[in-house]
N, C-alpha and C positions, 0 to 999 in steps of 0.2 A: 349330924355333926354340927356344932355351933360354928359361928364365924371365927371365934377366937381359936377354936381347935383347928379349923381349916388353915388359918393363918400360921399357926405353929407348925403344922404339917408342911406348909409351903416353905417356911424358913428352913426346916430340917432337910427338905429335899434339895434346896439351893445349896446348902452347906455340903451335902453329899456330892453334888455335881461339881462344885469347886474343888473339893478334895480329890475327886477322880481326875479332874483336869490337871491338877498339880502332878499327880502320878503319871498322867499321859505325857506331860512336858518332860518329866525326868526320863521316862523310857525312850522318848524320841531323841533326847540329848545323848543318852547312853548309846543308842544304836548308831547315831551319827559319829560321835567322837571315838567310840571303841571299835565299830565295825564298818564305818563309811557307808552306812545305810541311811538314806534320807527319806523321811516320811512326808507326804503331802496329802492334802485333803481336797479332792477334786481339783488338783493342780495348784491349789493355794498353799503357800508355804506355812509351815507350823513352827519352824525354828525361829527363835527370838521373838515369839509372840507371847503375850501375857494371858492370864486365865480368861479374862473377858473376851479377848480377841479370838481365842480358841473356841469358846462357846458360841460366839457370833458366826464363826465359820461352820460350825455344826448346824446352826439354824439355816444358813444358806444351803448347805448340803442337803438337808431334809427337804427344803422347798424345791430344790433343783430336781431331785429324783422323785418327788411326790411321795416320799416315805420317810418317816422319822429316822434320823441317824443320831443316836445319842452318844454322849461322851463315854458312857459305860460300855457301849459296843466297841468304841475305838480303843479303850484300854484293854479289853479282852483280846482284840485282834493284835494290838501292839505287843502284848505279852506273848502271844503265840509266835509272832515274828521273832521276838528276842530269843526264843528257845531253839530256833533253827540256825544252822551254820551256813550263812549266805555270803556270797561275794559282795563287793561294793555295788549297791543298788539304789534305785529311786522308786519308791513304792507308794501308790495312791491308796491310802488306808480307807478313804471314803468309798472308793469303788470296791475294794475288798470286802468292806463291811456290808455294803449294799448287796453284793453277790452272795455273801454268806447267809444273809437272811432271806434272800430271794429263793435260794435253794433249800431253805429250812434245814440247814445242817445243825447238828447238835454238838459236834466236837470241833471247836475252833482250830485247835492245833493240827488235826489231820486235814482239815479243809485248807488251811494256809500252806501246809507242807505239799499238798497236791497242786495247788495253784501256782506255787513258786518253784516247782520242780525244775522248770526250764532254766532257772538261774544257775543251776549246777553246771550247765554247759557253757556258761558265759566265759569268753576269752579273758585272760589276764590283761590288766591295764598297765601301761608304762606311763608314768607321769610326764607332763609336758611343760617346759619352761615357756612363760609368756612375757613379752615386752609390749608395753603400751607406748606407741609413738604418738605423743601428744597427750595433753591432760586437761581437755576441755570438758564440756557437759557430759558427753558420752564416755569419754575416757575415765572420768572420776566415778561415774555410776558403775561402769564395768569393773573398775578397781574395787569399789565397795563390795560388789557381789562376789567377785573372785575371792576376796579376803574373808568375807563372811562365810562362804561355802568351802573354804579350804579344807576344813576337817583334818583328816590324817594326811592330806597332801597327795592323794592318790590320783588326782585328775590334773587340773590346770594350776600351775604355780606361778603367781605373779612375781617376777624377779627384778624388773626394772621399768622405769618410766623415762622416756626421752623428751626433753624440752629444749628450748633455745635460751640463750643468754646465760649470764653468770649464775653460779650457784653459791650462795653464802648463807649465813644463819638466817638473815631476814627473808630471803627467798624461800628457804625450806620451811620456815614458820608460816609463810603465806600459803604455800602448797598444802601443808598439813591442815591449816585452818579451813581452806576450801574443801578439803576432803572430809573433815570432821563435821562441818556445818553447811547445810544447804537450805536455801530459802524456800524451795519447793518440796524437797523430799525429807526434810528434817535432819536430825543429828544422826551421824554414823553410830551404829550400835556397838562398834568395837573401840579399840584404843589406837591413838596415833601420836607418836612423838618424833622428834628429829634427832638425827645423828650427824652433827655438823662435821666432825672429823672425817667420817667416811662418806659424806655427801649422800645421805640416805634418809628415808622415812622408816620408822619402825612401826609397822601396822600389825596390831594384834600380836605383838612380840616377834614378828618376822621382818627381816631386813628386805626392803625394796630400794634398790639403788636408783638415784636420780642422776641421769646422765645428760650433760649438755652437749648438743651437736647441731651444726648448721646443715649437715647433709647426712643421709643414711650411710654413705660409703666411709664416713669418718670414724665409725664406731667398730671397735673390736669387743664383741660381747663376751668372748671367751676369757677376757681379762677379768670379768666379773663372775667367772664360774658358770656362765650360761652356755648351753649347747643345744643345737637343733631346735631353736626357739621358734615359736609362732609370734610374729610381729603383728599387732593389731594397730593399723594406721588410722587414727581418728582425727587427723589434722585437716583433712579435706584439700591439702595442697597437691597431692598426687592422685590422679584419677584414672590413668590408663596403664596398660601393661608395661610399656617402656619405662615410665616414671616409677611405678611400683617395684619393678625389677631391681631398682637400685638398692632396695633393702637386702636382696639376696646376695649382693656383693659383700655385705658385712659378714665378718667371721662369727659363726654361732647361730646363723639364721637358716631355717629350713622352709618355712611357709610364711605367707603374708595374707592378712585379711583386712580389707578396706571397709570402713563403716560409712559407706556412701555408694551411690550408683557408680559403676566402673565401665570403662570402655575396653573392649578386647579381652575381657576376662569373664568367667561365669558370674552372673548376677543371681544370687541364691536367696530364696525365701525358705528358710528352714521349715521342713514339714511338707513343702510343696514339691520342690525340685532338687533338694540337696543330694539325693541318691543317684541322680543322673550324672554326677561328676565324682570320679574316684580320687580321693585325696592322695593316693599313691602315684597318680599320673598328673595331677594339677598342683602347681605351687602357689598360685595367686587366686584369691577369691574375693568377691564383693558380697556384702550383706544387703545390697540394695538400699532403699530408703525406708524411713519409718512408715510412710503412707503406703508404699508398695507392700510392705509386710502386713499392714492392716487389712488391705482389701483383697490381696491375692488368695489367702485361705478361704475367704467367703466366696469369692468368684469361682474357685475350683469346686467347692461343695455344690454351688448352684448349677454350674455348667455340667458337672458330671451327672447330675440327676434330672435337671430340667432343661438344660441347654440355654446358652446366652447368644442372642443374635447380634444385638448392638447395645450400647449403653453410654451413660455419661457419669463421670465422677466429679463431685464438688466436695472439696475438702475444706472444712472450717478449722483452720490450723492456728495453734498458739503462735504468738510472735517468736522470732528467733534472733539469735545474736547478730545476724547480718543486717537486721533492720536498725534504724536510728532511734535513739531514745528521744531526741527532739528533732524537729525538721532540719534537714541538712542534705548536702549533696549525696547522691547514691547512683551507682551505675545502672540500676534498673528503675523503670517507671514505678511510681507510687511508693516504693519501699523506702524512699527518703523521708516520708512523713512520719511523725511521731508514733511509734509502735503501740504505746500504752494508751493512746488517745483515739486511735482510728481503726476502723475496719478497712483493710487494704486488699483490693483485688490484685492478684498476681498469678503467675503461671505455675503449673506443676507438671513434671514429666512422669508422674506416677501412673497415669492412665496408659501411656505408651510403654512404660517400663514393665507392666504386667506381662507383656509378650515375651520378655526375656526369660520369665519363669514358665509361662504358659504360651508357647509360640502361636497357637491357633487363635489367640486373642489379637494378633496383629491387625491393626486398623479397625478394631471393633469398638474401642472406647475413646471418647473425647474426655478432656479433663480441664479443670481450672481450680483455683484456690482462693480462699479469702483468709487473710491473716487477721486475727481478732485479738483484742486486748486482754489476754490471759497468758501467764508465763509458761503454762504446760497444760496438756490435756486437749486432745483434738477430736474432730468428728468427721468421718467420711460418709457422704450420702451417695449411694449407688442407685441410679435410675436405669433399670434394665428391661429390655424387651426379650421375652423368653420364647423358646420353641414350644414348650408344653404349658398347658394351663395349670394354674395352682390357686391357692387361697392363702389367707393369713395363717390359718391353722396348718395348712400344708407346709408352708415355709418354716414356721416355728418348729413343727415336728421334725422336719428335715435337719435344721441347724442344731436343734437340741441333740439329735442323734450324733451328729459330727462332734459336738462338744463333749459327748459322753464316751465315745468309742471311736477307734480308727486312728489314722495317721495324723489327724489335725487336732487332737485333744489338747496339746500344749499351746496351740495357736488360737483356738476359738473358745471364748468364754461366753456363756449364755446368760444374759441378764434378765431377771424377772422383776426388777425394781421399777415400780411406777414413778418413783421420785428421782430417778437417776439424772445427775447433772455432771458437768465436766470435772469438778473437783473430786467427785466420788471415785473416779477411775484412776486417779493418781496413785501409783504404787502397784498397779496390776501388772503381773508378769506376762499376761497374754497379750499379743500384739493386736488381736481383734476381739472387741467386746460387742457382741451382737445385742442390740436393744430390741428385745422381742415385743415390747409394748408400743413401739413406734412404727412398726412396719405398715406399709400401705400397699394394697393390691387393687388394681383396676378391676372393674366388674367382669370383664371378659377373661380375667386371670392370666393375661399375657404380659402385663406390665407391673413391675414391682418397684417400690422404693424402700431401700434398706438403710438403716442408720447404724453405723459402725463406729463406736468410740475407740480411742486408743491413747495410751500414755506415750506420747511421741518420744519421750526420753527413756523411761524405765522399761516399758514393754519392748521397745526396740533393742535396748541394751541386753535384755534376756535373749532375744533372737540372735544377737551377735555372739553371746556366750554359747548358745546351743550349736550354732554353726562352728564356733571355735572348737568345741568338743568333738564334733564330727570330723573336722579337718585333722585334728590332733589324734584321732582314734582313741579317745578316752571316754566315750559314751559308756555309762554303766548299764547293767541290766535294768530295765524299767518295766513296771507293771502299771498300766493306765487302763 
């Protein structure tokens, strides 16, 4: 075959791939909006992705499992899923495709029907009203995700946002503008407009009330048609059980979730210890911190298999809103210096906070933090002394297994990228991104250095939403 013929063949193949990708996007959209069935590809979202992004995800999937995962395979499996009568679900089409070929099945429909048979026993879901108390970095990202993933409204329904101060046309426009445009995460993929008369934002055609209040007790949510709501407090103003209980005084509130470490309440890293606390018996939860959510899944995987004796955490953290833009007074040492110009040593409680999710880690970890001049995207370095000997290959094999199957697949992403840098991980829904090419193991196999990247805003926001779904008992059937 001549070079010209080869080139023409390549062009034809690429056109076929892109056409298949367009079909895949349509099927995924139909499943989501018609049946509340969400497809993901090895936990990577496929909704609101373009053709090139979907093809890139397939390249990653094939490299991750060491076996080609083609878009043609995904279309075949997606078509088989569409033929089934399934309840609201979240299905990893990458894992299904991998298993389909691994078992050398010839009939995709019968294979999918067998694999997803347990979905028929899934309990029905009662949608839950959600109120965001505060509308800062985490609040707006949670709002974006809730509205993007609303679908048929069978899970969490964002009904209101509580802020301080007056609400007029100018304020509503500013709130809408901050939701629509983000310097780190880009433009919101949906629509946002203001309803001045009703003091609301119209997000993707749905009304979200903007409520002004100086205290939680001042609000009657039932006046807005809201009942038995989950309040997600992302202000940072209330941190203990007594303060957060003030939300429960409000009419229309059933549960409270704090997006920060809390005192006197369960601190949860979803995937690690959420099932230890029954939402029928607990009213107030904490989603811990972004760093705690980044390191705890990795620590659990390592400790369960190799044992951790002692360790140190050093987090290289993006600067945050509590630091100064220019040198000025600050209540804490060093944080008063200009955040965008300096690396700033400061403290972190993440090392000690691990023991709230994994109690036997009490006293095992020391920790410190360095704030660095990037607006988002952080890195946790774990220096661990192990009970059992291991190797780089052993650690990588272990964490790849946890990223592929088990209770932590939503939490651990396994990176094989030799060129990975902080900006690459922005937008990752996994709170822990394990850098497999950076791991160091001492010759005796008892000391390891692990590098864990995390989007301290977006990845953490997804952990908040996962926990919110558990608290609200709206978790769908999942196949990971």
